[in-house]
C-alpha positions as CSV (number, residue, x, y, z in Angstrom):
1,M,5.7,17.2,147.5
2,A,6.6,13.9,149.1
3,P,7.4,13.6,152.8
4,T,11.1,13.4,153.6
5,Q,11.1,10.0,155.3
6,P,8.8,7.0,155.8
7,P,7.0,6.2,159.0
8,A,8.8,4.2,161.7
9,A,7.6,2.8,165.1
10,A,4.0,2.2,165.8
11,V,2.4,4.5,168.3
12,Y,-1.2,3.7,167.6
13,E,-2.7,0.2,167.6
14,P,-5.7,-0.7,165.4
15,G,-9.1,-0.8,167.1
16,D,-12.3,-2.4,166.1
17,N,-13.2,0.6,164.0
18,D,-9.8,1.0,162.4
19,A,-10.9,0.6,158.7
20,D,-14.3,2.3,159.0
21,G,-14.7,4.7,156.1
22,V,-12.3,2.9,153.8
23,T,-13.0,0.5,151.0
24,D,-11.0,-0.8,148.1
25,D,-12.2,2.2,146.0
26,K,-13.3,4.9,148.5
27,I,-12.2,7.0,151.5
28,V,-14.8,9.1,153.3
29,I,-13.8,12.4,154.9
30,G,-16.2,14.4,157.1
31,I,-15.9,18.2,157.4
32,H,-17.8,20.5,159.7
33,A,-17.8,24.3,159.7
34,P,-20.1,27.2,160.7
35,V,-21.9,28.3,157.6
36,T,-24.8,29.6,159.7
37,G,-24.9,30.9,163.2
38,A,-23.2,33.9,164.8
39,S,-19.9,33.6,162.8
40,P,-20.8,32.1,159.4
41,I,-18.5,31.1,156.6
42,P,-20.2,31.8,153.2
43,Q,-22.0,28.6,152.4
44,E,-21.7,28.8,148.6
45,S,-18.0,29.2,148.8
46,F,-17.7,26.3,151.2
47,D,-20.0,24.0,149.2
48,I,-18.0,24.6,146.1
49,G,-14.6,24.4,147.6
50,K,-15.0,21.5,150.0
51,D,-14.1,18.8,147.5
52,I,-12.6,20.5,144.5
53,Y,-9.1,19.2,145.4
54,W,-10.4,15.6,145.5
55,Q,-12.3,16.0,142.2
56,F,-9.0,17.3,140.7
57,V,-7.1,14.3,142.0
58,N,-9.8,11.8,141.0
59,E,-9.7,13.1,137.5
60,N,-6.0,13.8,137.0
61,A,-4.2,11.4,139.3
62,P,-6.6,8.5,139.9
63,D,-3.9,6.1,141.1
64,R,-2.4,8.5,143.7
65,L,-4.4,6.9,146.5
66,F,-4.1,3.4,145.3
67,G,-7.3,3.3,143.3
68,R,-9.4,5.0,146.0
69,E,-11.4,8.1,145.4
70,V,-12.2,10.5,148.3
71,E,-15.8,11.3,149.1
72,V,-16.4,14.4,151.2
73,V,-19.5,14.7,153.5
74,F,-20.2,18.0,155.2
75,R,-22.3,19.3,158.1
76,D,-23.0,22.8,159.3
77,D,-22.1,23.1,163.0
78,E,-24.0,26.4,163.3
79,F,-21.1,28.0,165.4
80,D,-22.3,25.8,168.3
81,P,-20.0,23.3,170.2
82,Q,-22.9,21.0,171.1
83,R,-24.1,21.0,167.5
84,A,-20.5,20.3,166.4
85,V,-20.4,17.1,168.4
86,Q,-23.8,16.0,167.0
87,V,-22.8,16.5,163.4
88,C,-19.4,14.9,163.9
89,R,-21.1,11.9,165.3
90,E,-23.6,11.8,162.4
91,M,-20.7,12.0,159.8
92,V,-18.9,9.1,161.5
93,E,-21.9,6.9,162.5
94,E,-24.3,7.6,159.6
95,E,-21.9,8.6,156.7
96,G,-19.0,6.4,157.6
97,A,-16.3,9.1,157.8
98,F,-12.8,7.7,158.2
99,L,-11.4,11.0,159.5
100,L,-12.8,14.4,160.5
101,V,-11.8,17.9,159.6
102,G,-12.7,21.1,161.4
103,G,-13.2,24.0,159.0
104,G,-13.4,26.8,161.5
105,G,-14.5,27.9,165.0
106,A,-12.2,27.1,167.9
107,D,-14.9,26.0,170.3
108,Q,-16.5,23.7,167.8
109,I,-13.2,22.3,166.8
110,S,-12.4,21.6,170.4
111,A,-15.7,19.9,171.0
112,C,-15.6,17.7,168.0
113,A,-11.9,16.8,168.5
114,Q,-12.8,15.6,172.0
115,Y,-15.5,13.3,170.5
116,A,-13.0,12.1,167.8
117,S,-10.3,11.3,170.4
118,E,-12.7,9.3,172.6
119,N,-13.5,7.2,169.6
120,G,-10.1,6.8,168.0
121,I,-10.9,8.9,164.9
122,P,-8.2,11.1,163.3
123,Y,-9.2,14.8,163.5
124,L,-7.4,17.6,161.7
125,S,-7.9,21.4,161.7
126,A,-6.0,24.6,161.2
127,G,-4.3,25.6,164.4
128,V,-6.5,27.1,167.0
129,N,-6.2,26.9,170.8
130,E,-3.9,24.5,172.6
131,E,-5.8,24.2,175.9
132,G,-8.1,21.2,175.7
133,L,-6.4,19.9,172.5
134,S,-2.9,19.2,173.5
135,D,-3.8,16.0,175.3
136,L,-6.0,14.5,172.6
137,E,-4.3,11.6,171.0
138,T,-6.1,11.8,167.7
139,Y,-6.0,15.6,167.1
140,F,-3.5,17.2,164.7
141,A,-3.2,20.9,163.9
142,T,-2.1,21.6,160.3
143,S,-0.8,25.2,161.0
144,L,0.5,27.3,163.9
145,T,-1.8,27.5,166.9
146,Y,-3.0,30.9,168.1
147,S,-0.4,30.7,170.9
148,Q,2.4,29.9,168.5
149,Q,1.5,33.0,166.5
150,A,1.7,35.3,169.5
151,P,5.5,35.9,169.1
152,L,5.1,36.5,165.4
153,I,2.4,39.2,166.1
154,V,4.6,40.9,168.7
155,A,7.7,40.8,166.3
156,Q,5.6,42.2,163.5
157,L,4.4,45.1,165.6
158,K,7.9,45.9,166.8
159,E,9.1,45.8,163.1
160,E,6.5,48.3,162.2
161,G,7.7,50.6,165.0
162,F,5.1,50.0,167.7
163,D,6.3,49.9,171.3
164,Q,2.8,49.7,172.8
165,A,-0.4,47.9,172.0
166,A,-3.8,46.9,173.3
167,L,-5.1,43.3,173.6
168,V,-8.7,42.3,172.9
169,V,-9.7,38.6,173.2
170,S,-13.0,36.9,173.1
171,D,-14.1,35.7,176.5
172,T,-14.4,32.0,175.5
173,P,-12.1,29.7,177.6
174,S,-10.6,28.3,174.4
175,F,-8.7,31.6,174.0
176,E,-7.2,31.8,177.4
177,D,-3.9,30.2,176.3
178,F,-3.6,32.8,173.5
179,N,-4.3,35.6,176.0
180,E,-1.5,34.5,178.2
181,S,0.9,33.7,175.3
182,V,0.5,37.3,174.0
183,K,1.4,38.7,177.5
184,T,4.5,36.5,177.6
185,A,5.6,37.3,174.1
186,A,5.0,41.0,174.7
187,E,7.1,41.0,177.8
188,E,9.9,39.1,176.1
189,G,9.7,41.2,173.0
190,G,9.7,44.6,174.6
191,L,6.1,45.5,173.7
192,E,4.0,47.2,176.4
193,L,0.4,46.2,176.7
194,I,-1.3,49.4,177.8
195,F,-4.9,48.0,177.7
196,E,-6.3,44.5,178.0
197,T,-9.9,43.3,177.9
198,R,-12.1,40.3,177.1
199,I,-15.1,40.8,174.8
200,N,-18.2,38.6,174.6
201,K,-17.9,35.9,172.0
202,N,-21.1,37.2,170.4
203,A,-20.7,40.9,171.3
204,D,-23.3,43.2,169.8
205,P,-22.5,46.5,168.3
206,T,-23.2,48.4,171.5
207,E,-20.7,46.4,173.5
208,S,-18.2,46.6,170.7
209,A,-18.5,50.4,170.5
210,T,-17.9,50.6,174.2
211,V,-14.7,48.5,173.8
212,A,-13.7,50.7,170.8
213,Q,-14.1,53.8,173.0
214,Q,-11.9,52.2,175.7
215,L,-9.3,51.4,173.2
216,K,-9.3,54.9,171.9
217,N,-9.1,56.3,175.4
218,S,-6.1,54.1,176.2
219,G,-4.1,55.7,173.4
220,A,-3.2,52.4,171.8
221,E,-2.2,52.8,168.2
222,A,-2.2,49.0,167.6
223,V,-4.7,46.3,168.8
224,I,-3.9,42.6,169.0
225,L,-7.2,41.0,168.3
226,L,-8.6,37.5,168.6
227,A,-12.4,37.5,168.1
228,S,-14.9,36.3,165.6
229,P,-14.9,38.1,162.2
230,V,-18.5,39.2,162.9
231,V,-17.4,41.0,166.1
232,Y,-14.5,42.6,164.2
233,V,-16.3,43.6,161.0
234,L,-19.7,44.5,162.4
235,G,-18.7,45.7,165.9
236,L,-15.2,46.8,166.7
237,A,-14.0,48.2,163.4
238,P,-17.0,50.4,162.6
239,G,-17.3,51.3,166.3
240,A,-13.7,52.6,166.2
241,A,-14.2,54.3,162.8
242,N,-17.3,56.1,164.2
243,Q,-15.0,57.6,166.8
244,S,-12.3,58.6,164.3
245,Y,-10.1,55.9,165.7
246,D,-8.1,53.8,163.2
247,P,-5.5,51.6,164.9
248,R,-3.5,48.8,163.4
249,W,-5.5,45.7,163.9
250,I,-3.4,42.5,164.0
251,G,-4.0,38.9,165.1
252,P,-3.8,35.2,164.3
253,G,-5.7,33.5,161.4
254,V,-7.8,32.0,160.1
255,T,-11.2,33.6,159.8
256,S,-10.4,37.3,160.3
257,G,-8.0,37.0,157.4
258,L,-10.7,35.9,154.9
259,N,-11.7,38.2,152.1
260,V,-15.3,38.2,153.3
261,V,-14.0,40.5,156.1
262,T,-12.6,43.0,153.6
263,S,-15.6,42.8,151.2
264,I,-18.0,43.6,154.0
265,G,-15.8,45.6,156.4
266,C,-13.9,48.0,154.1
267,P,-13.0,50.8,154.6
268,N,-13.2,50.3,158.4
269,V,-10.8,47.2,158.3
270,G,-8.3,48.8,156.0
271,N,-5.6,48.9,158.6
272,G,-5.9,45.2,159.5
273,E,-3.3,42.4,159.1
274,F,-3.6,38.8,160.1
275,F,-1.4,35.8,160.0
276,S,-2.8,32.8,158.0
277,P,-1.9,29.3,157.1
278,T,-2.3,30.2,153.4
279,P,-1.1,33.2,151.4
280,G,-3.4,35.6,149.6
281,L,-4.8,34.7,146.2
282,D,-2.2,37.1,144.8
283,L,0.5,34.5,145.5
284,I,-1.2,31.1,145.1
285,T,-0.6,30.7,141.3
286,D,3.2,30.9,142.0
287,L,2.9,28.3,144.7
288,D,0.4,25.9,143.2
289,P,-0.9,26.6,139.7
290,D,-3.2,23.6,140.0
291,F,-5.5,25.5,142.4
292,E,-7.0,27.9,139.8
293,K,-6.9,25.2,137.1
294,A,-9.0,23.0,139.3
295,Y,-11.6,25.8,139.9
296,K,-11.9,26.3,136.1
297,Q,-12.4,22.6,135.7
298,F,-14.7,21.9,138.7
299,G,-15.9,25.2,140.1
300,G,-19.1,25.4,138.0
301,G,-18.1,28.8,136.6
302,E,-17.4,30.3,140.0
303,P,-14.1,32.1,140.6
304,A,-11.5,30.6,143.0
305,D,-11.6,32.2,146.4
306,D,-9.7,32.1,149.6
307,I,-12.2,29.9,151.4
308,G,-11.6,27.4,148.6
309,L,-7.9,27.9,149.1
310,Q,-8.1,27.0,152.8
311,L,-10.0,23.8,151.9
312,W,-7.7,23.0,149.0
313,S,-4.7,23.4,151.2
314,I,-5.8,21.1,154.1
315,N,-7.1,18.5,151.6
316,K,-3.8,18.6,149.8
317,A,-2.0,18.0,153.0
318,I,-4.3,15.1,153.9
319,S,-3.7,13.6,150.4
320,I,0.0,13.6,151.0
321,M,-0.5,11.9,154.4
322,L,-2.8,9.3,152.9
323,E,-0.4,8.6,150.0
324,Q,2.5,8.2,152.5
325,T,0.4,5.8,154.7
326,G,0.2,3.4,151.7
327,Q,-2.4,1.0,150.4
328,E,-3.0,-0.7,153.7
329,L,-5.0,2.2,155.1
330,G,-6.5,2.3,158.6
331,R,-6.8,5.0,161.2
332,A,-3.9,3.7,163.3
333,A,-1.6,3.4,160.3
334,F,-2.6,6.9,159.2
335,M,-1.8,8.5,162.6
336,N,1.4,6.5,162.9
337,T,2.4,8.0,159.6
338,L,1.7,11.5,160.9
339,V,3.8,11.2,164.0
340,N,6.7,9.2,162.5
341,T,7.3,11.2,159.2
342,A,9.7,14.0,159.5
343,S,7.6,16.5,157.5
344,F,4.8,17.0,155.1
345,D,5.1,19.8,152.5
346,N,2.1,20.7,150.3
347,G,3.9,23.8,148.9
348,I,1.3,26.2,150.4
349,Y,1.5,25.7,154.1
350,A,4.8,26.0,155.9
351,P,6.0,22.4,156.2
352,L,4.1,20.3,158.8
353,A,6.1,18.3,161.4
354,F,4.4,16.1,164.0
355,T,5.9,13.9,166.7
356,P,4.4,11.4,169.1
357,D,4.4,14.0,171.8
358,D,3.5,17.1,169.8
359,H,0.6,17.2,167.4
360,F,0.8,20.9,166.7
361,G,2.4,20.6,163.3
362,G,2.7,24.2,162.0
363,T,6.2,25.7,161.5
364,G,5.4,29.1,160.0
365,A,2.6,31.3,158.6
366,H,1.9,33.9,155.9
367,L,1.0,37.5,156.8
368,L,-2.0,39.0,155.0
369,E,-2.8,42.7,154.9
370,A,-6.1,44.4,153.9
371,D,-6.3,46.1,150.6
372,C,-9.5,48.1,150.6
373,E,-9.0,49.3,147.0
374,Q,-9.5,45.7,145.9
375,K,-11.5,44.7,149.0
376,L,-9.4,41.7,149.7
377,Y,-6.3,40.6,151.6
378,V,-2.9,40.5,149.9
379,T,0.3,38.8,151.0
380,A,2.5,41.0,153.0
381,A,5.0,38.3,153.9
382,D,5.2,34.6,153.0
383,F,6.4,31.6,155.0
384,V,7.2,33.6,158.1
385,P,9.0,31.0,160.4
386,A,7.8,30.3,163.9
387,E,10.0,31.8,166.6
């Protein structure tokens, strides 16, 4: 869908590297994500899905980007912030990336976004933390941040009849703003937090079982959770199940709402629900029938999956932004388009809206709930507006 209005005043001025990564017939986009390390995203799904949208556009709408095709380069950041900076630098300096995309991992996204901002490079990711990103001139979040999801989480628990909950958050500094936002939202929403703790970012099953015991002892029937899917699936959820404790798990997206969580974690994660920038696969055909068509055309026989949907969605949003920027493409022009266009609507995300002073563009989210009979997440509510 086209944006609602054209860009206006210039906020960004072109630098010496303004047109790097752009030629008359090509645009290079660099993506990093943890496909190895302590919190991996399945590599095969990522390898297949990272450029299916662009293959589909190149084949079916070759003039959409004014005769340019998009080439995607990818690096594994190994769930390590220092490695993320290294691979982002490689994609820019060796592969000629015009812009960068963070595929997952808040600490890695924060580190690479800092590098990108220092070098005038546009950087986009799904919403994660706000601390450390809000003052970066070239960073843009394409969905609600964790903090922006806190009121939705509290409202959902209240709607389900919960008056009390526990709060478990990884001890990385990146999550401090979410931790505080949940406390504020809970107080304003009439939800009592009866237990709070921080858990190691890479907590082992022993630590997770201890936290699960503390949660059970607290009497909390619902747990607000922000931790890696590995800690959730291999630590907290089985640790709770081993103690006959089955709370409602709820939290912000993205990674804990991926189907790899249910495929590995069921039945222990069967009472989980998480907000997400994208709906479940059960709804995507109604919103964008091209997604599954593209997988049949370019997926090499592999079925469409939700990791591919996350990649398709952010790439589709970027395509709309590039098209709106026009033929005279540069980094400054691209970012001016983002902050001066009223909204971007790819039909999958809630519409995105940036301003010169606010680069957190999400306006809503989808709610996913685990279905352990199918071992996947299904859409419980779509396009839930931000509060």
